[in-house]
C-alpha positions, 0 to 999 in steps of 0.5 A: 868506469862504465859499460860503455867506458870499459867498451871504449878501453878494451877498443883502445887496448886493440889498436896497442896490441898492434904495435909494442915497444915502436913493433908491429907485432899484430899485421892482421889487425893493423892491415884491417885499420888500414882498409878502414882508413883507406875507404874512408879517405877514398869516399871522402875524395869521392865525394869532393871530387863529385861536388867539384865535377859540376864546378871545375869547369867554369871559364871565367867570370862576368860581372860576379858571376861565373860561366861555362864555356861548352864549345857552343856560340855562348857562354852558359852561366853555372847556376840560375837566376837567383841561385848560389851554387848550381843545384840550387832553383833559384828565381822564378819569372814570367817571361818578360818579368824581372822581379818574383811574385807570389801568384802567375797568372795571366791576371797577374802578368805584366804586358797584358790586361788580364787575357791573352787576347789583351797584351800590351807588348811583344805582339805581332798579330793584333788578334791578341792585342789589348785593343788590336795592338801589335808592335812585332817585337819577338825577343825581349829588350833588354829591360824585360830580360830577367838576366840582364835585369838582375845580372848585369854585365853582358848577361842575358837570356838564351834565345831560342836558338841557342837553347836548341843549340845547347838541346841539339850540340851536347849529351844529356845525363839525368842524374842528382847533384847535391841532393837535386835531380836534374842534367848534367850537360855536357858541350862538344869540348867537354865542359858541363854544366847542371840544369837542376829540374827547378818546376815551374811556378802556376798561379801560387804553387811549384809544381813538379820540383824535381821531376820537370825542368822548363828554362825560359828563351827570350824568343817569342813563340812564333805561332802564337804571341801568347806563349815564348819558347822554353827548352823542357826535360823530365828524366827521360826526356828532353825538347829537342822540338819546339816547346812553347807556353804561356807567358806567364808561368813562371820558370826559371832562366838560365843565363849567357854572355858572349 
């Protein structure tokens, strides 16, 4: 038997000296091993609790997708569109678009002719509209809602008022879940969801993943129809005031339902 085999034989021999003929003969070694085993069990249970702590609050399903009742005016999905777990980033969408793409810019944006002053839908100021276009739409139609189109049922993107409610009525704690940074958002009733810092798409690049989070609302910016409202956060800041970005940016979407 090699050196490795001898070492294992010595270890097994040491364990064997704990009991002799069914009688405990080495209490000190028994206690050491018991402590090791209990520590491993405690660590395992702790990891299981950490992983389940973000899904134990599931209060229902709509069209196969889970939601959490945070005690707010709407129920919040546990995952982003395109994700299957709370920590996954999911897909990125330009505002008003329902599919992903490789380039996020005005040149590829669905509802304009290449610039923010050639908008062809969702425009209340003709100065921004293509050939002075204006339709006075300020909230996404269902067919342009990434949550509704991809998840179906009663799922939709949150309005800006609902994002404000989430920001102001919930407790936000920066944390790490399954290796991903983000916020654990706890509602007034104690239930919580996890929002990963998914970053955003600009051009063909994923920017600030793990550092920043941007989540679209379904609401057009009241100051410029070239922008739309979102919730923005980083480890030391959550957007308590209005945040708006150009509609062509690729942001994550976290659906809501009634």
